[in-house]
TORMI-46822 format. One record per residue: residue number from 1; residue in one letter; chain; x, y, z of N, C-alpha, C in turn. Coordinates in Angstrom, 1 decimal. Example, Ala and Ser with C-alpha at 12.3 -4.5 7.8 and 13.67 -1.06 7.14 Angstrom:
[1,a,A,[13.2,-5.7,7.8],[12.3,-4.5,7.8],[13.2,-3.3,7.8]];
[2,s,A,[12.8,-2.2,7.1],[13.7,-1.1,7.1],[12.9,0.0,7.9]];
end
This chain:
[1,x,A,[-95.2,6.3,-76.2],[-96.1,6.2,-77.3],[-95.7,5.2,-78.4]];
[2,x,A,[-94.4,5.0,-78.6],[-94.0,3.9,-79.6],[-94.3,2.5,-79.0]];
[3,x,A,[-94.1,2.4,-77.7],[-94.5,1.1,-77.1],[-95.9,0.8,-77.2]];
[4,x,A,[-96.7,1.8,-76.9],[-98.2,1.7,-77.0],[-98.7,1.4,-78.4]];
[5,x,A,[-98.1,2.1,-79.4],[-98.5,1.9,-80.8],[-98.1,0.4,-81.2]];
[6,x,A,[-96.9,0.0,-80.8],[-96.5,-1.4,-81.1],[-97.4,-2.4,-80.5]];
[7,x,A,[-97.8,-2.2,-79.2],[-98.7,-3.1,-78.5],[-100.1,-3.2,-79.2]];
[8,x,A,[-100.6,-2.0,-79.6],[-101.9,-2.0,-80.3],[-101.8,-2.7,-81.6]];
[9,x,A,[-100.7,-2.5,-82.4],[-100.5,-3.2,-83.7],[-100.4,-4.7,-83.4]];
[10,x,A,[-99.7,-5.1,-82.4],[-99.7,-6.6,-82.1],[-101.0,-7.1,-81.8]];
[11,x,A,[-101.8,-6.4,-81.0],[-103.2,-6.9,-80.7],[-104.1,-7.0,-81.9]];
[12,x,A,[-104.0,-6.0,-82.8],[-104.7,-6.1,-84.1],[-104.3,-7.3,-84.9]];
[13,x,A,[-103.1,-7.5,-85.0],[-102.6,-8.7,-85.8],[-103.0,-10.0,-85.1]];
[14,x,A,[-102.9,-10.1,-83.8],[-103.3,-11.3,-83.1],[-104.8,-11.5,-83.3]];
[15,x,A,[-105.6,-10.5,-83.2],[-107.1,-10.6,-83.4],[-107.4,-11.1,-84.8]];
[16,x,A,[-106.7,-10.6,-85.8],[-106.9,-11.0,-87.2],[-106.5,-12.5,-87.4]];
[17,x,A,[-105.4,-12.9,-86.8],[-105.0,-14.3,-86.8],[-106.0,-15.2,-86.2]];
[18,x,A,[-106.5,-14.8,-85.0],[-107.5,-15.7,-84.4],[-108.8,-15.8,-85.1]];
[19,x,A,[-109.2,-14.7,-85.8],[-110.4,-14.7,-86.6],[-110.3,-15.7,-87.8]];
[20,x,A,[-109.1,-15.7,-88.4],[-108.9,-16.6,-89.6],[-108.9,-18.1,-89.3]];
[21,x,A,[-108.5,-18.4,-88.0],[-108.4,-19.8,-87.6],[-109.4,-20.1,-86.5]];
[22,x,A,[-109.5,-21.3,-86.2],[-110.4,-21.7,-85.0],[-109.5,-21.7,-83.8]];
[23,x,A,[-109.0,-20.5,-83.4],[-108.1,-20.4,-82.3],[-108.7,-19.4,-81.3]];
[24,x,A,[-108.4,-19.6,-80.1],[-108.7,-18.6,-79.0],[-107.5,-18.2,-78.3]];
[25,x,A,[-107.5,-16.9,-77.9],[-106.3,-16.4,-77.3],[-106.7,-15.6,-76.0]];
[26,x,A,[-106.0,-15.8,-74.9],[-106.3,-15.1,-73.7],[-105.1,-14.3,-73.3]];
[27,x,A,[-105.3,-13.0,-73.2],[-104.2,-12.1,-72.9],[-104.5,-11.4,-71.6]];
[28,x,A,[-103.6,-11.5,-70.7],[-103.7,-10.8,-69.4],[-102.7,-9.7,-69.3]];
[29,x,A,[-103.1,-8.5,-68.7],[-102.2,-7.4,-68.6],[-102.6,-6.5,-67.4]];
[30,x,A,[-101.7,-6.2,-66.6],[-102.0,-5.2,-65.5],[-102.1,-3.9,-66.1]];
[31,x,A,[-103.1,-3.1,-65.7],[-103.4,-1.8,-66.3],[-102.7,-0.7,-65.5]];
[32,x,A,[-102.0,-1.0,-64.5],[-101.4,0.1,-63.7],[-100.2,0.8,-64.4]];
[33,x,A,[-99.5,0.1,-65.3],[-98.4,0.8,-65.9],[-98.7,1.5,-67.2]];
[34,x,A,[-100.0,1.5,-67.6],[-100.4,2.1,-68.9],[-101.2,3.4,-68.6]];
[35,x,A,[-101.3,4.3,-69.6],[-102.1,5.4,-69.5],[-103.6,5.0,-69.8]];
[36,x,A,[-104.5,5.8,-69.2],[-105.9,5.4,-69.3],[-106.4,5.4,-70.8]];
[37,x,A,[-106.0,6.3,-71.6],[-106.4,6.4,-73.0],[-105.9,5.1,-73.7]];
[38,x,A,[-104.7,4.7,-73.5],[-104.2,3.5,-74.1],[-105.0,2.2,-73.7]];
[39,x,A,[-105.4,2.2,-72.4],[-106.1,1.0,-71.9],[-107.5,0.9,-72.7]];
[40,x,A,[-108.2,2.1,-72.8],[-109.5,2.1,-73.5],[-109.3,1.7,-75.0]];
[41,x,A,[-108.2,2.1,-75.7],[-108.0,1.7,-77.1],[-107.7,0.3,-77.1]];
[42,x,A,[-107.0,-0.3,-76.2],[-106.7,-1.7,-76.2],[-108.0,-2.5,-75.9]];
[43,x,A,[-108.9,-2.0,-75.1],[-110.2,-2.7,-74.9],[-111.0,-2.8,-76.1]];
[44,x,A,[-110.9,-1.7,-77.0],[-111.7,-1.8,-78.2],[-111.2,-2.8,-79.2]];
[45,x,A,[-109.9,-3.2,-79.1],[-109.4,-4.2,-80.0],[-109.8,-5.6,-79.5]];
[46,x,A,[-110.1,-5.8,-78.3],[-110.4,-7.1,-77.7],[-111.9,-7.4,-77.9]];
[47,x,A,[-112.2,-8.7,-78.0],[-113.6,-9.2,-78.1],[-114.2,-9.2,-76.8]];
[48,x,A,[-113.6,-9.7,-75.8],[-114.1,-9.8,-74.4],[-113.1,-9.1,-73.5]];
[49,x,A,[-113.6,-8.3,-72.6],[-112.8,-7.7,-71.5],[-113.3,-8.0,-70.2]];
[50,x,A,[-112.5,-8.6,-69.3],[-112.9,-8.9,-68.0],[-112.0,-8.1,-67.0]];
[51,x,A,[-112.6,-7.6,-66.0],[-111.8,-6.9,-65.0],[-111.9,-7.7,-63.7]];
[52,x,A,[-110.7,-8.1,-63.2],[-110.6,-8.9,-62.0],[-110.1,-8.0,-60.9]];
[53,x,A,[-110.8,-7.9,-59.8],[-110.5,-7.1,-58.6],[-110.4,-8.0,-57.4]];
[54,x,A,[-109.3,-8.0,-56.7],[-109.2,-8.8,-55.5],[-109.6,-8.0,-54.3]];
[55,x,A,[-110.3,-8.6,-53.3],[-110.7,-7.9,-52.1],[-109.4,-7.6,-51.2]];
[56,x,A,[-108.3,-8.3,-51.4],[-107.1,-8.0,-50.6],[-106.6,-6.6,-51.0]];
[57,x,A,[-106.9,-6.1,-52.2],[-106.4,-4.8,-52.6],[-107.3,-3.7,-52.0]];
[58,x,A,[-108.5,-4.0,-51.6],[-109.4,-3.0,-51.0],[-109.0,-2.7,-49.6]];
[59,x,A,[-108.3,-3.6,-48.9],[-107.8,-3.3,-47.6],[-108.9,-3.6,-46.6]];
[60,x,A,[-108.9,-2.9,-45.4],[-109.9,-3.2,-44.4],[-111.3,-2.6,-44.7]];
[61,x,A,[-111.4,-1.8,-45.8],[-112.7,-1.3,-46.1],[-113.6,-2.2,-46.9]];
[62,x,A,[-113.2,-3.4,-47.2],[-114.0,-4.4,-47.9],[-115.2,-4.8,-47.1]];
[63,x,A,[-116.3,-5.0,-47.8],[-117.6,-5.3,-47.2],[-117.5,-6.6,-46.5]];
[64,x,A,[-118.2,-6.7,-45.3],[-118.1,-7.9,-44.5],[-119.0,-9.0,-45.1]];
[65,x,A,[-120.0,-8.6,-46.0],[-120.8,-9.6,-46.6],[-120.0,-10.6,-47.6]];
[66,x,A,[-118.9,-10.1,-48.0],[-118.1,-10.8,-49.0],[-116.9,-11.4,-48.3]];
[67,x,A,[-116.9,-11.7,-47.1],[-115.7,-12.2,-46.3],[-115.3,-13.6,-46.9]];
[68,x,A,[-116.2,-14.4,-47.3],[-115.8,-15.7,-47.8],[-115.3,-15.7,-49.2]];
[69,x,A,[-115.3,-14.6,-49.9],[-114.9,-14.5,-51.3],[-113.5,-13.9,-51.5]];
[70,x,A,[-112.9,-14.2,-52.6],[-111.6,-13.6,-52.9],[-111.6,-12.3,-53.7]];
[71,x,A,[-112.6,-12.1,-54.6],[-112.7,-10.9,-55.3],[-113.9,-10.9,-56.3]];
[72,x,A,[-113.9,-10.0,-57.2],[-114.9,-9.9,-58.2],[-114.4,-10.0,-59.6]];
[73,x,A,[-115.2,-10.5,-60.6],[-114.9,-10.5,-62.0],[-116.0,-9.7,-62.6]];
[74,x,A,[-115.7,-8.6,-63.4],[-116.7,-7.8,-64.0],[-116.5,-7.9,-65.5]];
[75,x,A,[-117.6,-8.2,-66.2],[-117.6,-8.2,-67.7],[-117.7,-6.8,-68.2]];
[76,x,A,[-116.7,-6.3,-68.8],[-116.7,-4.9,-69.3],[-117.0,-4.8,-70.8]];
[77,x,A,[-116.7,-5.8,-71.5],[-117.0,-5.8,-73.0],[-117.2,-7.2,-73.4]];
[78,x,A,[-118.2,-7.4,-74.3],[-118.6,-8.7,-74.7],[-118.6,-8.8,-76.2]];
[79,x,A,[-118.2,-9.9,-76.8],[-118.1,-10.2,-78.2],[-119.5,-10.1,-78.9]];
[80,x,A,[-119.5,-9.3,-80.0],[-120.8,-9.3,-80.7],[-120.5,-9.0,-82.2]];
[81,x,A,[-120.2,-10.1,-82.9],[-119.9,-10.1,-84.3],[-121.3,-10.3,-85.0]];
[82,x,A,[-121.6,-9.6,-86.1],[-122.8,-9.7,-86.9],[-124.0,-9.4,-86.1]];
[83,x,A,[-124.0,-8.6,-85.1],[-125.2,-8.2,-84.4],[-125.0,-6.7,-84.0]];
[84,x,A,[-126.1,-6.0,-83.7],[-126.0,-4.7,-83.3],[-125.7,-4.5,-81.9]];
[85,x,A,[-126.1,-5.5,-81.0],[-125.8,-5.4,-79.6],[-125.5,-6.8,-79.1]];
[86,x,A,[-124.6,-6.9,-78.1],[-124.3,-8.2,-77.6],[-125.5,-8.7,-76.7]];
[87,x,A,[-125.6,-10.1,-76.7],[-126.6,-10.6,-75.7],[-126.2,-10.3,-74.3]];
[88,x,A,[-127.2,-9.9,-73.5],[-126.9,-9.6,-72.1],[-126.9,-10.8,-71.2]];
[89,x,A,[-125.8,-11.0,-70.5],[-125.8,-12.2,-69.6],[-126.7,-12.0,-68.4]];
[90,x,A,[-126.8,-13.0,-67.5],[-127.6,-12.9,-66.3],[-127.1,-11.8,-65.4]];
[91,x,A,[-125.8,-11.7,-65.3],[-125.2,-10.7,-64.4],[-123.9,-10.2,-65.1]];
[92,x,A,[-123.5,-9.0,-64.8],[-122.2,-8.5,-65.3],[-121.1,-8.6,-64.3]];
[93,x,A,[-121.4,-8.7,-63.0],[-120.4,-8.9,-62.0],[-120.6,-10.2,-61.2]];
[94,x,A,[-119.5,-10.9,-61.0],[-119.5,-12.2,-60.4],[-118.5,-12.1,-59.2]];
[95,x,A,[-118.9,-12.8,-58.1],[-117.9,-13.0,-57.0],[-117.2,-14.3,-57.3]];
[96,x,A,[-115.9,-14.4,-56.9],[-115.2,-15.7,-57.0],[-114.5,-15.9,-55.7]];
[97,x,A,[-114.4,-17.2,-55.4],[-113.6,-17.7,-54.2],[-112.8,-18.8,-54.7]];
[98,x,A,[-111.6,-18.9,-54.1],[-110.7,-19.9,-54.5],[-110.6,-20.9,-53.3]];
[99,x,A,[-111.0,-22.1,-53.6],[-110.9,-23.2,-52.6],[-109.5,-23.8,-52.8]];
[100,x,A,[-109.3,-24.9,-52.2],[-108.0,-25.5,-52.3],[-107.7,-26.0,-53.7]];
[101,x,A,[-108.6,-26.5,-54.4],[-108.4,-27.0,-55.8],[-109.3,-26.5,-56.9]];
[102,x,A,[-110.1,-25.5,-56.6],[-111.0,-25.0,-57.6],[-111.4,-23.6,-57.3]];
[103,x,A,[-111.9,-23.0,-58.4],[-112.4,-21.6,-58.3],[-113.9,-21.6,-58.5]];
[104,x,A,[-114.7,-21.0,-57.6],[-116.1,-21.0,-57.7],[-116.5,-19.5,-58.0]];
[105,x,A,[-117.4,-19.4,-59.0],[-117.9,-18.1,-59.4],[-119.4,-18.0,-59.2]];
[106,x,A,[-119.9,-17.0,-58.6],[-121.4,-16.8,-58.4],[-121.7,-15.4,-58.8]];
[107,x,A,[-123.0,-15.2,-59.3],[-123.4,-13.8,-59.6],[-123.5,-13.0,-58.3]];
[108,x,A,[-123.1,-11.7,-58.5],[-123.1,-10.8,-57.3],[-124.6,-10.4,-57.0]];
[109,x,A,[-125.1,-10.6,-55.8],[-126.4,-10.2,-55.4],[-126.2,-9.4,-54.1]];
[110,x,A,[-126.4,-8.1,-54.2],[-126.3,-7.3,-53.1],[-127.5,-7.4,-52.2]];
[111,x,A,[-127.4,-7.4,-50.9],[-128.5,-7.5,-50.0],[-129.2,-6.1,-50.0]];
[112,x,A,[-130.5,-6.1,-49.7],[-131.2,-4.8,-49.6],[-130.7,-3.9,-48.5]];
[113,x,A,[-130.6,-2.6,-48.7],[-130.1,-1.7,-47.7],[-131.2,-1.4,-46.6]];
[114,x,A,[-130.8,-1.3,-45.4],[-131.7,-0.9,-44.3],[-131.7,0.6,-44.2]];
[115,x,A,[-132.9,1.2,-44.1],[-133.0,2.6,-44.0],[-133.0,3.1,-42.5]];
end
């Protein structure tokens, strides 16, 4: 609990510092070592929350339609200062694949299901 409280206080101070200046900050953290309640509170401190999931973690159950892709990026929280609701992007989930020298991101389009 003390570690979680200190981490949240740090994120609050970092957010205030970035708001006062023309700075941007990108923080990455694996969520496996934290409690679920703490992760949700930390997401509320952040302006934008992206969830990155690799298909390698899914094992052999991964869909064959996405064989050429590395994983997904899901927009879980979007920045909305001075507005009631954030503007909605074209898609909330994107597929990404890593080539030799670049990363390509495409909106996720699921094929229609056969009955």
